[in-house]
C-alpha positions as CSV (number, residue, x, y, z in Angstrom):
1,M,19.5,14.3,27.0
2,A,16.9,13.5,24.5
3,D,13.3,13.2,25.6
4,K,12.5,9.7,24.6
5,M,9.4,7.5,24.8
6,F,9.3,3.8,24.3
7,V,6.4,2.0,22.6
8,T,5.9,-1.7,22.6
9,V,4.6,-3.3,19.4
10,A,3.5,-7.0,19.0
11,F,3.8,-8.9,15.8
12,D,2.4,-12.2,14.8
13,R,5.2,-14.5,13.5
14,Q,3.1,-15.7,10.6
15,A,0.8,-12.9,9.6
16,D,3.6,-10.3,9.9
17,R,6.4,-12.3,8.6
18,D,7.1,-9.8,5.8
19,I,7.4,-6.9,8.4
20,L,9.6,-9.1,10.6
21,R,11.9,-9.9,7.7
22,W,12.2,-6.1,6.7
23,L,12.9,-5.3,10.4
24,E,15.7,-7.9,10.6
25,A,17.3,-6.3,7.6
26,Q,17.4,-2.9,9.0
27,E,20.6,-1.6,10.5
28,N,18.7,0.9,12.8
29,R,15.3,-0.6,13.5
30,S,14.0,2.5,15.4
31,A,15.0,4.9,12.6
32,A,13.6,2.6,9.9
33,I,10.2,2.4,11.6
34,R,10.1,6.2,12.1
35,E,10.9,6.7,8.5
36,A,8.3,4.2,7.3
37,L,5.7,5.8,9.7
38,R,6.4,9.3,8.5
39,A,6.3,8.2,4.8
40,H,2.9,6.6,5.5
41,L,1.6,9.6,7.3
42,G,2.9,12.1,4.7
43,R,1.5,10.5,1.6
44,G,-1.6,12.0,0.4
45,G,-3.0,9.6,-2.2
46,V,-2.6,6.3,-3.9
47,T,1.0,5.1,-4.5
48,L,2.4,2.6,-7.0
49,A,2.9,0.3,-4.1
50,D,-0.9,0.6,-3.3
51,L,-1.7,-0.3,-6.9
52,Y,0.7,-3.2,-7.0
53,Q,-0.9,-4.5,-3.8
54,A,-4.4,-4.1,-5.2
55,V,-3.3,-6.1,-8.3
56,K,-1.8,-8.8,-6.1
57,D,-4.9,-9.0,-4.0
58,L,-7.0,-9.4,-7.3
59,E,-4.7,-12.0,-8.5
60,R,-5.0,-14.0,-5.3
61,L,-8.8,-13.8,-5.5
62,I,-8.9,-14.9,-9.1
63,R,-6.7,-17.9,-8.3
64,S,-9.0,-18.8,-5.5
65,G,-11.9,-18.9,-8.0
66,V,-13.6,-15.5,-7.3
67,V,-15.2,-14.0,-10.4
68,V,-14.1,-10.4,-10.7
69,A,-16.2,-8.0,-12.9
70,A,-16.0,-4.2,-13.3
71,A,-19.0,-2.2,-12.6
72,P,-20.1,-0.1,-15.5
73,A,-19.4,3.7,-15.4
74,T,-22.5,5.8,-14.6
75,S,-22.4,7.2,-18.1
76,P,-19.9,7.2,-21.0
77,D,-18.9,10.8,-20.3
78,E,-18.5,10.3,-16.5
79,P,-16.0,7.7,-15.5
80,D,-16.3,6.0,-12.1
81,E,-12.9,7.0,-10.9
82,P,-11.7,10.3,-9.4
83,P,-9.8,12.6,-11.9
84,D,-6.7,12.7,-9.9
85,L,-6.6,8.8,-9.8
86,A,-7.4,8.7,-13.6
87,A,-4.5,11.1,-14.3
88,A,-2.0,9.1,-12.0
89,L,-3.0,5.9,-13.9
90,E,-2.6,7.7,-17.2
91,A,0.9,8.9,-16.2
92,L,1.7,5.3,-14.9
93,G,0.8,4.0,-18.3
94,K,3.3,6.3,-20.0
95,L,6.4,5.1,-18.0
């Protein structure tokens, strides 16, 4: 018999409604949760989903009246972003 451990998790019906909708759509909730957690633990960097969420967050801020301004780079030859992120964004732009 498998050595199982049960973990209880609580969700807020309003704040976590996106998660709850996703869970309801899963055929096997336990397997889906394990897969999602492993995917999150296994990723090493910024994903397209992370970039999309950041854009949506900025959009929400702008709609609420917040003024968003980019900080200038330290110098023209030294961008203010890590090289791996710059390469990922460059590759994303070529899709």
